[in-house]
N, C-alpha and C positions, 0 to 999 in steps of 0.2 A: 344061214347063221341066225342065231337067235337075237331077239331084241335086247339091246343093252339098256338096262335101267340105271339111270343115274343114282348114285348113292347120296343120300342126304346125311351130311356129317353134322352132328350136334356138337357144338363147341362145349367142352367141359371146363367148368371153372376149377381152377387149381387154387387151393388154399393151403397155407402153411400152418394152419391151426391144428393142434392135436386135441383129441378128445381124452377124457379121463381113462377110457379103455386103452387108448394108445400109450398113455403114460404108464399104466400098470403093466402093460405088455412089455414095454421097454425095460422097466425095473425087474420084471420077472426073468427076462432074458439075461440080465446082468446080476442075477441074485447072488452069485458067488462074490462079486466085487462089493456089492452093498453089504452083505453079511460080514465080509472080511473087514471092511471099514468100520462097521458098527462094533465089532469085537475089539479092534485096535483102539478105537476111541474110548470104549469102556475100560480097557486095560490102562491106558494113559491116565484117565480120570482116577482110577483106583490107585495107581502108583503115586500120583500127586497127592492124593488125600492121605495115603498111608505114610509117605516119607516126608511130608512137609512138617515143619515145626508147628506146634499148637499156638494159636493166637488167643490171648486173654484180653478181655475188655473189662476193666475195673471201673465201677461206677460208685460214686459217693454222692449222697444227696444231703444238702444242708437246708433244713427247714427254718426259715426266718420267722420270728414271732411277728404277728400282725400288730400294728400300732395301737389298735383299740383293744388288745387282749389284756392290757394292764400289767400288773405284777412288777412294776418298776421298770424304768427305761434303761436298756443296756447302753453302754458307751457307743457301740456300733450303731444302734438305732439313733442315738442322739447325733452321731457324726453324719450319717447319710440319710436320715429320715426327714431332713428339712427340705423345704422347697418342693419343686415338682420333679426332682430327680428320682428315678426308680432305683431302689437299693439293689435289686438283682442285677440291673445293668451296670451299676458301679462295681459290684463285686466281680462280675464277669470281666470287666475291663481291668480291674486290679490283678486278677489271677492270670490274665493273658498278657500283662505288661512284661517288658523285658526284665525289669528288676525282679519281679516275682519268679520268672522263669529261671533266671540266673541263681536266685536264692535257693529254689527247689533243686536245681542241678547241683549246686555246691553241697547241699545236705545229703543228696542221694548218690553223688558220684557219677552222674550222667552227663552226657554232652548236651549243652543248652539247646543247640539246634535240633537234635533228635527229640529232645523233650518237648520242644515247641511244636514239632510236627505231630506228636502223638497225644498231647494233652489238650483238652478242650473244656470249656465251661459254658454252660447254657442256662440262663435264667428261665424258669417256667412260672409265669405270672399267675396262671390259674391255680396252682398249688402252693405258690409263694415259696419256692425252693430253688436252690442253685444246684445243678447237677454237674459234677466234675467227672470227666471220662478220660481214661488213659488206656491206650492199646499197647500191648507188649507181648513178648514171647515168654516172659518170666513172671509168674504169678506173684511171687514175693516182692519183686521189684515194683510191680504195679501197686500192690498194697502199700508199700513204703512211699511211693509217689503220692498216692491219694491222702495218706495221713499227713505227709509233709505239706501238701497243698492246703489242707485244713489248718495246719499250724501257722502257715504263712498268712492266711486270712485272719486267724485268731490274733496275730501280731498287731492288727489294726486297733484292737480294743485296749 
């Protein structure tokens, strides 16, 4: 009989890591499922975009005169331009107050809570303006809310 040579077994390291090639091979193997899901996702996105109601964002900007611009002091400037209070912050607070929201809701026929959720005012100190924003599905209603908001602020003077 022949001589028996012992076999030397090299232990192999097993790793669970996949290479990029393995990932692409797995995706290519399931290309039908991947393509089907992509087409389904695109169809759902198209249907949502096509059938959803349009959303309008109405923005009105009120530019406040600077104190040093002269031309006679307005009653609003005289009212809120004293001390260290920022007039933009005061107007922002007035417009977001419950009394102003209820007044605007009464004049426009809207629910005050819905109006409060969709109406915002933000003072921009760099440009010295108050930006009033209202989001709605009805453009005319949004314009009416913006105009009424301005009239409510005008009621201060």
